[in-house]
N, C-alpha and C positions, 0 to 999 in steps of 0.2 A: 507490843508494837512500838518500835523505836522511831522517833521523829528526828529528821536531820535539820540542819540549819535553815534550809529553804522552808520546810513546813512550820518551824517555829516562827519565822518571819511573817509568813502568810497569816497564821493564826493571830499573832500579835497585832498585825495591822488591822485585821478584821475587828478585833476587840477595840482597837484604838478608834476606828471609824465610829463605832456605836457609842463609845465613851464620849467622844467629842460632841456627837449629836445629843447625848443625854445632858451634857453640861449646858448646851445651848438652850435647853428647855427652861433653864432658870433665868434666862435673859429677860429683863423687863421690857414691856411695851413691844411684844412680838407682833409682827405683821404676817400677812399671808405668805409673802416671799420667804420669811424666816422659817415657817413650817415646811415649805417646799425644800429648802436647803437641808433641814433636819431629816426629812423623809429620804432625801437623796443619800445622805450620809449613812443612814440606817440600812437602806437597801444595798449599798455598796459593801457595807460591813458584812451583811449576810452573804453576799457573793463570796467574799474572801473566806469566811468560815467554811462555807460549803466547798470551795476550791481546795481548802486545806484537807477536808475530809476525803475528797477525791484523790488527792496526791498521795495520801498514806494508805489508801484502800480501806478507809473506815466504813464506806458504804456497804461493802460485802459483809462486814462484821455486824453492822447495825443497819439493815436494809430499810428500817422504818424512817431513816433520814432521807431516803431517796426521793428526789423531785420536790423536796420541801422548799427549795430555793426558787422554783420556777415562777410562782406568782410574783415574788419580789423582784426576780430578774426582769420580768416584763414591766413591772411597775416603774422601773428605772426610766423607761422610754417616755411616758407622759410627764414624769417629774423633770426629766431633762428638757422636755419641750416647754414646760412652764418656766423653768429656770432660764431658758433662753429668752423667753418673752420678757422676763424681768430685765435682762441685760439689754434687750432691744428697746427698752423704755416703755413697754406696754404696762398698763395698770392691771394687776392681777387680783381678781376676786373669784373665789370659788362659788360658782353659781350652778344652776341646774344643768347648764350646757357642759360644765366641767365633767359631769358624770359620763358623757359620751366618750371622753378620753380614757375612762376607767373600764369601759365595757369589755374590751378584750381581757383585761386583768381579771374582771369578775367572771367572765366566761371560762377562762382557763382554770380558775379556782374551783368553779362548779364542776367542770369536767374531771378535775383531779380528785374530787372528794371520794368517789368510789375506790380509787387507787389507794388513798390514804387509809381506808378502812380494810384493806386486804391484809392477809396474813404475811408474815415475813417470807415464807416460802414462795408465795405468789409474787411478791415484789421482786425477789431474787430471780424468779423465772423471767419476769418482764425485763429486768436489767440485763440479763444474759442474752435474751433473744426477744427484743422488742417487737419484731415483725411476725412473730408466731401467731397465726390466725386461730390456733386452738386455745389461746389464752382466754381467761374469763373476761378480761376487759381489754380488748384489742384497740385501744384508742390512742396509743402512744404516737403513731405516725400522724394522726390528726392534730394532736397537740403541737408537734414539730412544725407542721404545715402552717397552722395559725400563727405560731411564734415567728416563723421566718417572714411571713407576709406582713404582719403588723410591724415588726421591728424594721423591716425594709422600708415601709411607708414612712415611719418616723425618721429614720436615718436620712431618707431623701428630703424630708421637710427640713431637717437640720441644715443640710448642705445648701439647699435652695435659699433658705431664709437667712443663713449666716453670712453669705457672701456680701450682700449690701452693707451689713453691719461692720464687717471686717475692713471695708474700705472707707468707712466714715472718717472724716477728718477730726471729728470730736474725740476719737480714740487717742489722738496724739496729745490731747489736753488732759484727759482723765487717766492717769497712770494706773490707778487701781483697776479700771475697766480693762486695760490691756492685760494685766496680770490675770484677771478673771477669764478673759477670752482665751488665754493660753491654757488655763486650767480646763476650760470647756473643750478646747480643741483636743486635749488629751482624751477626754471622755468620748468625743466623736470617733477618734482613732480606735479606741478600745471596743466601742460598739461595732464598728466596721470589722475589726479583726475577729471579734466573736462571731459575727454573722458569717464571715468567710469560713471559719472553722466549722460552724454548724452546717452550712450548705455542703461543704466538701465531704463531711462524714455522713450526713443523713441522706443526701441526694446523689452523691457520687461514690459512695461506699469507700471513702478513705479509711484507713485503719484507725482504731480508737487511739492509738499512740499519737497520731497527728493531732487529734482533738485535745488530748492531755497536754501536749506541747503548747498548743495555743492558749490553753487555760493557764499554764505556768507563766507564759510571757505576759498575759493580761494581769495576772496576780502580782508579778514583779513591778509592772507599771503602776498598779494601784498602791503598792507599797511606797514607791517613789512619790506618788501623788499625795499620799497622806502626810508624808514628811514635808513636802512642798507646802501643803496647807498649814502645817504647824509653824513653819518658818514665816509664812505670811501673817499668821495670827500673832506671832511674837513681835513682828514689826508693825502690824496694824491690828491693835487689840480689838477693834470693833469691825473686823473684816466682814462678818456675816450681815451686819447692819448696813455696811457700806455697799454690799452687793445690791441691796434694794435701792439705796439712795442713788447709786450711780445711774441706774436705768431711769429713775425719776428725774434726775438732773438733766440727762441728755434729752429725755422726752420733753421736759419743760422748755429747754433751750430751742429744740427743733420746732416745737409747735408754736412757740411764741414769736419766733422770727418770721414765720409765715404771715403773721398779722401786722408786722411792721412795714412802714414805708422805708425800705433800706436806703434808697437814694436820698431821702430827707436826712436820715441819720448820718450818712456819709458827708452830706453838705455841711451839717452842723459840726461834724468832726473836723472837716477841713478848715472851717472858720476858727475853731479852737486851736488848731495847729498853726495856721498861716497868719492869723491876725492876733490872737491872744497869746500865742507862743506858750501854751500851757506846758509843753514838754520841758521848759526851762525850770519848772518846779521839780526839785530832786525828790520830793515826796509823792509825786504823781503815781497813781496805781491804777490797776484795771478797775477796781471797785470805784475809786474816786472819779475816773473819767466816765464810767458808765452812769454814775449819778448825775453828772453834768449833762449827759445826753438823755437822761430820764429813761434809761433802759436798764435791764439787769446785766450783771457782768457776764453771765452765760451768753446772753444775746450779743454783747459786744465782742466777746471772744470768738463766737461763731462767725460774725460778720467779718472780722479781721482775717480769719482763716479761710473762709469761703470766697469772699469778694476780693481780698487783697493778697491772699496766700502768705500771710505773715502772722506771727504771734505778737503779743502785746509788746514785749521787750524789743524785738527787732523793729517794730513799727516806730516806737518812741525814739530809739537810738538813732535811726536813720535821720530823723528831723534834727536831733541834737548834733549829729556829725555835720550835716549840711550848714547848720548855723555856725558851728565851729570853723568850718572852711572859710566862711565870709569873714569871721573875726581874725583868723590867722593871716588873711590877705590884707584886710583893711587896716589892721592895727599891728604892724610888725614888731613894735616894742612891747606889746603886752605879753606876759608870760603864758606859756602853755597851760600851766596849772590854773591860773586865773580864768582862762577861757574855758577849761574843762568844767569848773564849778559854775561858771556863768550860764553854760548851756544845759545844766541839770545833772551832770555826773557827780556822784558823791565821793568818788575816789579817782585819783589820777590814773591808777592801774586799769580800772574799767574803761576809762576814756581811751587810753592807749590801745587796749585790746580791741575795742569796738572800731576805732579809727583805722587801725592796721588791718582788721578783717575786711573793711570796706574799701580801702585804698592800696593795700599791700605795701604800705609804708607808714612810718611814724608821723605824728603831727609836725615834728621838727623838720623831718625830711620833706614833707609836703610843702611847708612854708618856704624852705630853701629852693625847692624845685620851682615853685610858682614865681619866686623872686628872680630866679635865673632866667625863666622863660619870658618874663616881662622886661 
């Protein structure tokens, strides 16, 4: 049996998924979220290996491999659900309630046990004609029904719960979260695509070649995704730890701001800006300003984004530019460079860029324009 380039790529990516998961097992101080990501990688790796077997017709040669991927295929759904909860900032602990998410997986495994103990000929008969009522174990349609219903429910949950998260302004702050959301969106698309293929073939009698085409498309997307993950890991060595940390950071910021008197914080912030002119300190930072306000920098960042629709740099630079405007007009003999440093800019180029962005003209042109008008 000769494998083409497509089959080699699929098998290679499947092994790669499982290999990366295995490497992550050696990570120290693993948390629950870490094990969820590892499980997700393993299940997707098994997907790929089974898809490779389908693509080259290996199942007909080795029928005992048939349906071995189904429990793992379903396991992807609750793992994605838990993974999403991590991204949403929910604390994840595997409790007794977590077992309920595994019940369909357990049920499918139990239902499939009789099939796994059948002979090769019996399995081939089921593969070739799954709806033949004369078969010894005519349970295949029931498995498909359970699978479609449960996957549909999880897919609906993903879509409903992901929408509020995708529009959260915090995502503009945590760049790694955005990357992870993109990665998760790919998974949503693949689950949806698989579901469509399954429904079309099993319920509407589309030809098997249609299902195989869907599988090939999914497999190629998974190949692209694993290389996407590798690139991320090269750039962010602690990517899988950051996945858990991201959700915790956003959860912390969101929950804590609800306990703050935001109006009081803004009043203190205005005093620091208008009276103390803290923006003139070129070393002022989000952390430093948050400490003066006696809040966390996550909270300050969220307040600036949600209440003022600005990030920290934009907020500070606007005060600096307004102060520079006064100096340019009040002291026409003072150099632009001196004024830029006086208001807190540490380079003349950053001052020019910020000033031009706000006024569509340079500080020199602004000064000349104001002198002409006066």
